[in-house]
Backbone bond lengths (Angstrom), bond angles and torsions (degrees), N, CA, C in turn:
res aa  C-N    CA-C-N  psi(-1)  N-CA   C-N-CA  omega(-1)  CA-C   N-CA-C  phi
1 M - - - 1.462 - - 1.522 108.81 -
2 G 1.331 115.91 116.97 1.455 120.54 -178.43 1.517 112.66 -84.20
3 R 1.341 114.76 -171.74 1.461 120.30 -176.81 1.525 111.28 -64.63
4 V 1.338 116.83 -39.82 1.464 120.17 179.24 1.522 110.58 -64.02
5 G 1.328 117.04 -41.94 1.461 120.79 178.48 1.511 112.21 -62.39
6 R 1.340 116.48 -42.33 1.470 119.50 178.81 1.519 111.33 -66.07
7 A 1.335 116.18 -38.41 1.469 119.33 176.97 1.525 110.65 -64.85
8 L 1.333 116.93 -36.36 1.468 120.55 179.10 1.524 110.75 -67.75
9 I 1.319 117.50 -37.31 1.466 120.48 176.62 1.529 110.16 -59.60
10 W 1.322 116.26 -48.42 1.471 120.07 -179.41 1.535 111.20 -64.13
11 H 1.329 116.30 -40.64 1.465 120.72 178.79 1.528 110.45 -61.25
12 E 1.331 116.96 -45.18 1.457 120.75 -179.67 1.526 110.91 -62.83
13 F 1.318 117.07 -41.97 1.466 120.62 -179.79 1.529 111.23 -63.19
14 V 1.324 116.48 -46.63 1.469 120.34 -178.15 1.524 110.73 -64.43
15 E 1.342 116.57 -44.46 1.455 120.23 -178.15 1.526 111.67 -64.81
16 R 1.327 117.68 -38.48 1.470 120.12 -178.79 1.517 111.21 -70.13
17 T 1.319 118.30 -33.15 1.461 119.82 178.63 1.526 111.70 -71.10
18 R 1.330 117.35 -11.63 1.469 121.20 177.62 1.523 111.82 -100.89
19 D 1.311 117.69 -6.28 1.460 121.70 -178.12 1.530 109.37 -68.94
20 R 1.328 117.70 122.43 1.465 120.38 -173.72 1.524 111.71 -66.78
21 W 1.345 117.20 -34.89 1.458 118.88 179.93 1.520 111.15 -68.72
22 V 1.317 116.77 -39.33 1.463 120.83 175.98 1.524 110.16 -63.41
23 L 1.318 116.12 -41.86 1.464 120.18 179.74 1.525 111.15 -65.15
24 V 1.335 117.14 -40.86 1.465 120.59 -178.84 1.521 110.77 -64.36
25 V 1.336 117.27 -49.11 1.463 120.14 -178.42 1.525 110.70 -66.83
26 S 1.334 117.56 -38.48 1.465 120.82 178.96 1.522 111.18 -64.56
27 M 1.335 117.12 -42.81 1.459 120.16 178.42 1.522 111.25 -66.84
28 L 1.335 117.22 -36.43 1.463 120.23 175.80 1.516 110.63 -61.78
29 F 1.325 116.72 -44.61 1.465 121.25 177.19 1.528 110.90 -60.76
30 A 1.336 116.54 -42.98 1.462 120.28 -179.52 1.522 111.57 -64.79
31 L 1.329 117.28 -42.69 1.472 120.39 -179.07 1.528 111.48 -66.74
32 L 1.334 116.85 -42.82 1.461 119.22 178.39 1.517 111.39 -66.57
33 A 1.340 116.78 -39.58 1.469 120.09 177.26 1.531 110.66 -64.61
34 L 1.324 116.82 -37.31 1.466 120.32 176.48 1.519 110.59 -63.24
35 G 1.341 116.98 -42.97 1.456 120.03 178.19 1.514 112.05 -62.28
36 V 1.341 116.90 -40.96 1.462 120.36 177.65 1.521 110.61 -64.36
37 G 1.347 116.19 -41.49 1.457 119.64 179.41 1.516 112.91 -64.71
38 L 1.325 117.19 -41.45 1.461 120.72 179.11 1.527 110.88 -66.90
39 Y 1.325 116.58 -39.49 1.468 119.91 178.09 1.529 110.92 -64.01
40 G 1.328 115.99 -42.32 1.461 119.35 -179.80 1.513 112.67 -68.12
41 S 1.337 117.29 -36.83 1.462 120.01 -179.37 1.521 111.84 -69.15
42 G 1.342 117.12 -25.12 1.456 120.25 179.52 1.511 113.75 -90.81
43 A 1.319 117.97 -4.61 1.462 121.14 -179.21 1.518 110.21 -79.48
44 E 1.334 115.25 152.67 1.458 120.28 -179.28 1.526 111.78 -84.90
45 T 1.330 117.99 -18.52 1.455 121.21 -179.14 1.527 109.89 -84.25
46 D 1.353 115.78 -176.31 1.450 121.54 178.05 1.524 109.17 -60.34
47 A 1.331 116.59 113.42 1.469 120.91 -173.36 1.519 111.42 -64.90
48 A 1.337 117.42 -37.89 1.461 120.30 -177.82 1.520 111.25 -65.05
49 R 1.343 117.66 -40.70 1.462 120.47 -179.77 1.518 111.91 -71.33
50 L 1.323 117.42 -20.95 1.461 121.16 177.10 1.525 111.28 -89.99
51 T 1.342 116.54 -47.85 1.457 121.13 -176.16 1.518 111.68 -73.41
52 G 1.333 117.47 -40.27 1.456 121.70 -176.07 1.522 113.95 -55.17
53 P 1.354 119.18 -58.36 1.475 119.39 179.12 1.519 113.43 -60.08
54 S 1.331 117.10 -33.94 1.467 119.45 178.48 1.524 111.06 -66.43
55 L 1.337 116.97 -41.50 1.455 120.14 177.25 1.522 111.46 -67.64
56 V 1.348 117.59 -35.04 1.458 121.06 176.71 1.526 110.34 -60.62
57 T 1.327 116.67 -46.74 1.465 120.81 179.00 1.526 110.97 -62.51
58 L 1.334 116.26 -43.55 1.463 120.36 179.94 1.522 111.32 -64.43
59 A 1.329 116.46 -46.40 1.466 120.41 -178.29 1.523 111.65 -66.02
60 S 1.336 117.26 -37.10 1.466 120.18 -178.39 1.525 111.85 -65.79
61 M 1.328 117.52 -20.24 1.456 120.79 177.79 1.532 112.35 -94.51
62 L 1.331 117.62 -44.91 1.461 120.43 -171.20 1.522 114.22 -89.97
63 V 1.328 118.07 -34.15 1.469 119.36 -179.24 1.527 111.68 -62.85
64 P 1.363 119.95 -44.98 1.468 118.12 174.37 1.521 113.32 -58.14
65 L 1.344 117.11 -36.43 1.462 120.26 179.07 1.522 110.61 -65.46
66 V 1.329 117.39 -44.22 1.464 121.00 177.66 1.524 110.13 -59.75
67 A 1.342 116.54 -45.07 1.469 120.69 -177.93 1.521 111.70 -64.25
68 L 1.331 117.22 -42.05 1.464 120.07 -179.75 1.520 111.64 -69.03
69 V 1.331 116.83 -37.89 1.463 120.12 176.16 1.530 110.41 -63.59
70 L 1.336 116.05 -37.91 1.458 120.58 179.68 1.523 112.73 -65.16
71 S 1.325 117.26 -36.61 1.461 120.07 -167.61 1.520 114.95 -105.37
72 H 1.334 118.75 -10.81 1.463 119.27 -168.77 1.527 113.62 -65.93
73 D 1.335 118.11 -24.33 1.465 120.00 -177.52 1.525 112.54 -110.51
74 A 1.324 117.46 17.21 1.461 120.69 -174.16 1.525 112.28 -58.67
75 I 1.322 117.36 -47.88 1.464 121.91 -178.74 1.524 110.80 -101.77
76 V 1.327 116.89 -46.66 1.463 119.63 -176.71 1.528 111.47 -64.19
77 G 1.331 117.20 -29.09 1.458 119.75 176.89 1.521 111.45 -65.14
78 E 1.346 116.30 -41.84 1.466 120.27 176.11 1.531 110.34 -63.80
79 R 1.336 116.28 -38.55 1.465 119.81 -179.51 1.532 111.30 -65.98
80 E 1.335 117.13 -42.07 1.467 120.00 -179.96 1.523 112.17 -67.83
81 R 1.334 116.83 -32.80 1.472 120.31 178.85 1.529 111.97 -82.81
82 N 1.337 116.39 0.08 1.469 122.49 -178.49 1.524 111.95 59.55
83 T 1.327 115.88 32.91 1.468 120.49 178.36 1.525 112.09 -110.58
84 L 1.340 116.90 -2.86 1.467 118.74 -178.42 1.527 110.97 -65.88
85 G 1.331 117.29 -42.96 1.457 120.32 177.92 1.521 111.69 -62.06
86 L 1.343 116.47 -41.34 1.461 120.47 178.15 1.523 110.57 -63.88
87 L 1.335 116.82 -41.31 1.458 120.75 179.77 1.523 111.06 -62.86
88 L 1.331 116.34 -42.77 1.459 120.18 -177.38 1.521 112.56 -76.68
89 S 1.343 116.96 -13.18 1.462 119.65 175.98 1.526 112.34 -79.53
90 L 1.318 116.32 -12.66 1.463 120.64 177.28 1.533 109.41 -73.16
91 P 1.329 117.37 162.19 1.471 119.82 179.78 1.536 112.05 -72.40
92 V 1.327 114.65 68.34 1.463 121.13 -179.75 1.520 107.73 -148.51
93 G 1.321 117.55 136.77 1.451 121.66 179.38 1.516 111.73 -73.51
94 R 1.323 115.94 157.60 1.467 119.38 -179.49 1.522 111.01 -65.27
95 H 1.348 116.77 -36.42 1.459 118.46 177.29 1.525 111.12 -67.19
96 E 1.344 116.42 -30.15 1.464 119.82 177.01 1.526 111.12 -69.14
97 V 1.327 116.11 -34.63 1.469 119.60 177.39 1.523 109.97 -62.08
98 V 1.334 116.54 -47.13 1.462 120.53 179.29 1.527 110.12 -63.31
99 F 1.327 116.41 -44.24 1.471 120.36 -179.45 1.530 110.83 -63.07
100 A 1.333 117.03 -43.49 1.461 120.60 -178.70 1.526 111.21 -65.27
101 K 1.327 116.85 -41.36 1.453 119.89 177.91 1.526 110.57 -65.03
102 F 1.322 116.86 -39.70 1.464 120.09 178.71 1.526 110.97 -64.54
103 I 1.334 117.32 -46.03 1.462 120.53 -178.38 1.526 111.21 -66.97
104 G 1.343 117.25 -45.33 1.460 119.89 -179.00 1.513 112.69 -61.39
105 R 1.327 116.48 -41.95 1.458 119.79 178.81 1.519 111.79 -76.12
106 S 1.328 117.03 -25.51 1.467 120.06 174.15 1.527 110.76 -65.83
107 L 1.321 116.59 -36.96 1.470 119.90 177.60 1.525 110.55 -64.44
108 A 1.333 116.48 -41.05 1.463 119.88 176.75 1.521 110.88 -65.36
109 L 1.327 117.16 -38.42 1.464 121.04 177.26 1.521 111.10 -65.01
110 T 1.322 116.46 -41.32 1.470 120.73 177.94 1.525 110.41 -60.29
111 L 1.322 116.17 -40.23 1.468 120.14 177.84 1.518 110.97 -63.80
112 A 1.337 117.40 -42.20 1.465 121.00 179.74 1.524 111.36 -65.05
113 I 1.341 116.83 -43.58 1.467 120.44 179.96 1.523 110.21 -67.16
114 G 1.333 116.15 -41.09 1.462 119.39 178.45 1.517 111.93 -62.29
115 L 1.337 116.58 -38.04 1.463 120.49 177.75 1.518 110.75 -65.66
116 G 1.346 116.25 -44.63 1.461 119.73 -177.62 1.510 113.04 -66.94
117 L 1.331 116.83 -55.05 1.467 119.68 -178.53 1.523 111.64 -71.39
118 G 1.342 116.16 -30.45 1.464 118.85 -179.79 1.514 112.77 -62.92
119 T 1.343 117.30 -36.05 1.458 119.50 178.54 1.526 111.24 -65.38
120 A 1.340 116.66 -39.80 1.462 119.73 179.12 1.525 110.98 -68.95
121 I 1.322 116.30 -40.21 1.469 119.88 179.95 1.527 110.71 -67.56
122 A 1.354 116.34 -36.39 1.462 120.24 -176.40 1.522 112.15 -65.13
123 V 1.341 117.98 -33.26 1.460 120.07 -177.22 1.529 112.04 -94.47
124 S 1.334 117.85 0.19 1.457 121.38 179.73 1.519 110.56 -86.77
125 E 1.303 115.46 158.51 1.458 120.02 175.57 1.519 109.62 -69.17
126 S 1.341 115.60 159.61 1.459 120.32 -174.46 1.522 112.49 -58.88
127 G 1.328 117.11 -37.58 1.461 119.99 -179.20 1.512 112.60 -66.36
128 S 1.319 117.01 -45.05 1.463 120.59 -178.80 1.516 112.24 -78.26
129 S 1.333 117.68 -28.11 1.467 119.41 -179.24 1.521 111.36 -63.85
130 R 1.332 116.94 -34.86 1.465 119.11 177.93 1.522 110.94 -64.47
131 A 1.335 116.69 -36.43 1.464 119.82 177.77 1.521 110.89 -71.01
132 L 1.332 117.27 -36.10 1.461 120.30 -178.81 1.519 112.43 -72.34
133 I 1.329 117.06 -25.51 1.465 119.89 177.46 1.531 110.55 -61.14
134 A 1.346 116.39 -28.23 1.468 119.99 178.32 1.524 112.05 -64.43
135 L 1.328 117.59 -14.87 1.465 121.12 177.30 1.519 113.09 -72.84
136 V 1.317 117.37 -25.39 1.460 121.12 -168.40 1.526 111.59 -62.38
137 G 1.330 117.32 -50.21 1.459 120.80 -177.27 1.518 113.65 -60.53
138 P 1.359 119.15 -56.17 1.463 119.65 178.06 1.531 113.57 -60.79
139 T 1.349 117.69 -35.13 1.461 119.60 178.25 1.519 110.82 -65.19
140 L 1.321 116.87 -38.03 1.462 120.32 176.54 1.530 110.58 -65.52
141 L 1.338 117.73 -39.85 1.462 120.82 176.42 1.530 110.79 -61.03
142 L 1.335 116.29 -42.07 1.461 120.47 177.81 1.523 110.48 -59.79
143 G 1.315 116.44 -46.47 1.457 120.10 -179.81 1.519 112.41 -64.37
144 L 1.326 117.43 -41.14 1.466 120.66 -179.45 1.524 111.19 -66.65
145 A 1.335 116.99 -35.08 1.466 120.10 177.22 1.528 110.59 -62.14
146 F 1.317 117.18 -46.06 1.464 119.88 179.23 1.527 111.56 -72.85
147 L 1.320 117.75 -28.52 1.462 120.49 174.22 1.527 109.91 -63.38
148 S 1.317 116.33 -41.46 1.458 121.45 177.89 1.531 111.08 -64.80
149 I 1.331 116.51 -40.51 1.470 120.87 177.15 1.521 110.38 -63.38
150 G 1.330 117.12 -44.41 1.456 120.72 178.89 1.519 112.60 -63.08
151 L 1.326 116.22 -35.75 1.460 120.28 177.38 1.528 111.01 -64.44
152 L 1.325 116.72 -39.82 1.465 120.69 176.99 1.530 111.02 -64.68
153 I 1.321 116.50 -42.79 1.469 120.07 177.44 1.522 110.40 -60.83
154 S 1.328 117.20 -41.91 1.454 121.57 -179.43 1.522 111.39 -63.59
155 T 1.334 116.91 -34.42 1.461 120.63 179.91 1.521 111.35 -75.41
156 C 1.319 117.79 -32.54 1.465 121.90 -176.18 1.521 113.06 -79.09
157 T 1.317 118.06 -23.42 1.468 120.80 -173.54 1.526 111.40 -96.39
158 R 1.327 115.40 160.13 1.464 122.03 -178.47 1.523 112.57 -106.21
159 Q 1.322 117.59 -18.05 1.456 121.24 -178.85 1.520 109.45 -130.96
160 R 1.345 115.47 145.57 1.458 119.83 -178.78 1.517 111.67 -64.49
161 S 1.340 117.39 -35.79 1.463 120.19 178.95 1.532 110.54 -62.50
162 T 1.327 116.40 -37.99 1.459 120.02 177.31 1.524 110.89 -65.64
163 A 1.320 116.31 -42.39 1.470 120.30 178.33 1.520 111.20 -63.66
164 T 1.337 116.32 -39.90 1.467 120.01 178.57 1.522 110.91 -62.11
165 S 1.316 116.73 -46.02 1.468 120.65 178.89 1.527 110.63 -63.22
166 A 1.342 116.62 -39.79 1.460 120.59 -177.39 1.529 111.48 -65.82
167 V 1.333 117.38 -42.23 1.463 118.37 -178.25 1.529 111.30 -69.97
168 V 1.330 117.28 -32.29 1.469 119.41 175.72 1.524 110.18 -65.12
169 V 1.336 116.21 -43.07 1.465 120.09 178.33 1.519 110.39 -63.13
170 V 1.332 117.45 -44.83 1.468 121.05 179.72 1.521 110.62 -62.21
171 W 1.335 116.64 -40.53 1.471 119.96 179.11 1.519 111.16 -61.43
172 F 1.311 116.83 -47.46 1.458 119.60 178.92 1.523 111.49 -64.17
173 L 1.334 116.98 -41.77 1.468 120.00 -177.03 1.527 111.66 -64.94
174 L 1.331 117.49 -47.67 1.461 120.56 -174.09 1.526 112.98 -81.86
175 V 1.327 117.52 -31.45 1.469 119.93 -175.24 1.524 111.91 -90.86
176 F 1.327 117.52 -37.36 1.467 119.76 -174.31 1.532 113.46 -110.70
177 F 1.325 117.06 -51.68 1.461 120.06 -169.40 1.523 114.37 -85.61
178 Y 1.317 117.80 -15.25 1.469 120.36 -177.87 1.526 110.88 -61.98
179 D 1.324 116.51 -50.26 1.462 120.38 179.63 1.522 111.60 -64.74
180 L 1.342 116.05 -35.11 1.460 119.41 176.46 1.530 110.82 -65.18
181 G 1.323 116.55 -35.33 1.449 120.13 176.79 1.522 112.29 -64.46
182 I 1.333 116.09 -40.45 1.471 119.60 176.82 1.520 110.23 -64.57
183 L 1.336 115.83 -41.55 1.459 119.52 177.11 1.526 110.54 -62.00
184 G 1.338 116.25 -39.67 1.461 119.53 177.47 1.520 112.28 -63.38
185 L 1.331 117.35 -37.91 1.467 120.72 175.95 1.521 111.25 -62.88
186 L 1.326 115.97 -41.22 1.468 119.33 179.09 1.529 110.53 -63.57
187 I 1.322 116.02 -40.36 1.465 119.19 179.16 1.525 110.43 -68.15
188 A 1.346 116.41 -43.06 1.470 120.10 -177.78 1.518 112.22 -64.62
189 T 1.342 115.87 -34.13 1.468 119.57 -179.34 1.529 112.26 -94.74
190 D 1.337 115.73 5.38 1.466 121.30 -179.76 1.527 110.96 55.53
191 G 1.335 115.20 43.84 1.459 120.43 178.31 1.520 113.44 73.92
192 G 1.339 116.96 19.23 1.456 119.62 -176.54 1.522 114.14 -77.88
193 L 1.326 117.96 -14.54 1.464 120.26 178.74 1.523 110.17 -71.92
194 S 1.317 115.90 140.01 1.464 119.95 178.72 1.518 110.19 -70.01
195 Q 1.338 115.14 153.74 1.461 119.71 -179.93 1.524 111.39 -64.11
196 S 1.329 117.51 -35.02 1.460 120.08 179.60 1.528 110.81 -66.86
197 L 1.345 116.67 -37.35 1.465 120.07 177.74 1.525 110.56 -66.89
198 V 1.318 117.00 -42.24 1.470 120.72 177.88 1.526 110.21 -61.02
199 G 1.337 115.94 -46.30 1.463 119.25 178.76 1.516 112.20 -62.25
200 G 1.358 116.66 -39.20 1.454 120.18 178.01 1.514 112.63 -64.88
201 L 1.339 116.64 -39.76 1.458 120.23 177.54 1.522 111.56 -64.74
202 V 1.327 116.47 -38.06 1.467 120.30 -179.52 1.523 110.67 -63.90
203 V 1.344 117.24 -48.99 1.469 119.88 -174.85 1.521 112.32 -80.59
204 A 1.357 118.49 -8.79 1.464 120.25 175.82 1.518 111.62 -69.66
205 N 1.325 116.72 -22.68 1.454 122.79 176.69 1.535 108.28 -89.56
206 P 1.349 119.71 129.13 1.470 119.27 -178.55 1.526 113.66 -57.64
207 A 1.337 117.67 -35.99 1.471 119.77 178.08 1.522 110.62 -66.73
208 G 1.343 117.17 -41.28 1.455 120.64 177.71 1.510 112.02 -67.57
209 L 1.326 117.58 -40.74 1.462 121.28 177.16 1.522 110.92 -60.11
210 Y 1.325 116.30 -43.10 1.466 120.61 178.58 1.515 111.38 -62.89
211 R 1.338 116.86 -45.87 1.465 119.80 -179.05 1.524 110.97 -61.42
212 V 1.329 116.86 -48.26 1.463 120.13 -177.71 1.523 110.46 -63.72
213 Q 1.325 116.58 -43.89 1.461 120.57 -178.37 1.526 111.39 -61.27
214 M 1.320 117.40 -44.82 1.452 119.78 -176.88 1.523 112.48 -79.23
215 M 1.330 117.88 -32.93 1.456 118.95 177.05 1.523 111.13 -67.95
216 E 1.331 117.39 -33.90 1.467 119.22 173.10 1.521 110.55 -64.35
217 A 1.345 116.82 -36.81 1.463 120.11 -179.42 1.525 111.54 -67.28
218 F 1.345 117.62 -36.76 1.459 120.64 -175.93 1.529 113.14 -94.71
219 A 1.332 117.31 -36.38 1.466 120.49 -174.94 1.525 113.39 -103.80
220 G 1.338 117.29 -4.58 1.452 119.39 178.89 1.521 112.22 97.27
221 P 1.337 117.59 159.44 1.463 121.17 -176.01 1.522 114.31 -69.60
222 D 1.329 117.92 -12.54 1.466 120.15 -176.61 1.525 113.22 -96.75
223 F 1.354 117.05 8.52 1.463 117.01 -174.15 1.527 111.68 -68.50
224 L 1.342 118.70 -30.02 1.457 120.44 178.30 1.529 111.49 -67.97
225 E 1.336 116.07 -36.26 1.464 118.95 178.22 1.519 110.99 -65.33
226 E 1.324 116.94 -33.87 1.459 119.93 176.61 1.524 111.75 -65.65
227 M 1.348 116.59 -22.38 1.467 120.99 178.34 1.528 111.11 -94.17
228 G 1.346 116.63 3.66 1.455 120.26 177.97 1.510 114.65 90.93
229 I 1.345 117.91 9.45 1.464 122.11 179.28 1.526 107.39 -112.24
230 R 1.324 115.86 122.64 1.460 119.73 -175.75 1.524 113.08 -94.09
231 A 1.316 118.30 -1.33 1.463 122.10 178.37 1.521 108.89 -94.03
232 G 1.318 117.45 129.70 1.447 121.49 -178.83 1.517 112.20 -104.91
233 L 1.318 115.59 -167.53 1.452 122.58 179.48 1.522 109.40 -68.58
234 P 1.344 118.52 137.45 1.461 120.11 177.38 1.520 111.19 -65.14
235 G 1.327 116.22 172.55 1.455 120.83 -178.02 1.512 113.20 -62.86
236 G 1.346 114.29 170.06 1.461 119.09 -176.82 1.511 113.29 -60.34
237 G 1.350 117.40 -37.84 1.457 120.31 178.31 1.513 112.55 -64.66
238 A 1.337 116.69 -40.80 1.466 120.57 179.39 1.523 110.82 -67.49
239 V 1.329 116.65 -39.23 1.470 120.23 178.06 1.527 110.50 -63.28
240 A 1.337 116.76 -44.45 1.463 120.76 178.50 1.527 110.95 -62.72
241 F 1.345 116.58 -39.15 1.462 120.32 178.57 1.525 111.08 -63.98
242 L 1.334 116.75 -43.20 1.465 120.26 -179.25 1.525 111.25 -63.37
243 W 1.334 116.39 -45.78 1.465 119.10 178.96 1.523 110.35 -63.73
244 G 1.332 116.73 -43.42 1.458 119.86 179.57 1.521 112.49 -61.47
245 A 1.348 116.00 -39.73 1.464 119.90 179.35 1.521 111.37 -63.40
246 W 1.334 117.64 -43.65 1.462 120.52 -178.84 1.529 111.49 -69.72
247 L 1.328 117.40 -31.07 1.462 119.85 179.44 1.527 111.99 -78.17
248 I 1.324 116.82 -41.01 1.466 120.69 -169.07 1.528 112.99 -91.29
249 L 1.342 117.72 -44.45 1.463 120.03 -171.83 1.533 113.91 -62.12
250 P 1.359 119.93 -50.86 1.475 118.02 179.67 1.530 112.84 -61.04
251 A 1.343 116.90 -41.26 1.468 119.50 179.55 1.523 111.17 -66.23
252 T 1.343 117.29 -38.28 1.468 120.89 178.09 1.520 110.78 -65.19
253 L 1.328 116.86 -43.07 1.464 120.55 176.57 1.520 111.01 -61.59
254 S 1.328 117.08 -36.13 1.469 120.81 177.35 1.523 110.23 -61.22
255 G 1.348 116.34 -45.11 1.455 119.96 178.41 1.510 112.78 -62.41
256 L 1.329 117.09 -40.64 1.465 120.83 179.37 1.525 111.41 -66.86
257 L 1.334 116.32 -41.87 1.458 119.91 178.93 1.523 111.04 -64.24
258 L 1.325 117.01 -42.06 1.463 120.30 179.62 1.522 110.93 -66.89
259 R 1.327 116.11 -30.17 1.466 119.99 -178.50 1.529 112.05 -74.03
260 Y 1.324 117.03 -39.11 1.457 119.84 -171.79 1.528 113.74 -106.10
261 R 1.331 116.83 -4.61 1.459 119.74 179.34 1.508 110.79 -94.29
262 K 1.341 115.88 154.13 1.454 119.93 174.90 1.532 109.54 -68.12
263 I 1.299 115.81 147.06 1.465 120.97 -177.26 1.525 110.38 -70.74
264 A 1.301 117.28 -46.25 1.465 121.78 -175.46 1.497 111.62 -74.11
């Protein structure tokens, strides 16, 4: 990464922290996380077992939205402003442009996640706060996966309005309707799908993988069996592979598309 690439990373980070939509969604996440933290700290039961699953549900909905809002205009925004050609004329490779935009916006995403989860951790008791800190890493992975997806959408589209519509559709499909689709398959096949296939379909989605991973951490490895599903989280190597695939593949495809596609 040369000097131009490093300057682009800093530029992307500064610009994203000024984006009003990013600020609005990030503040909403922080306020809701604060409310969950205050509710858990005032409960008489184990605060971590109460606050943790609630924060997992909240993060699985809002963090992907923050990430998609951050990344949806990364490339298409430059194209609409007619600055993409000027940017690529600088002494920087096209793959470096994609990498710099991903890193710069990842820093802004890290700040948003840290603000949201930090408020909940700050108001929690010392015992439960240590358990909630374990949320930070997987939540960041979830956000980076959707940031990578948004970057790919931004590279594939020609207009910002199209990219905006696409990321909203992707958010609804992966965060809300994906699990409903699996449930619909189970109903259509009258429960004929194997438990291992159902479990594989659930964790193939980054939002589902995050939920299962964190719910096992807070509710124990047997929580899926209590819901009637006998398939659990895959091994550590498979989990690392899934996260790596969601982080690397969309961003890599973005770089390839930007390299071989016409600018205009």
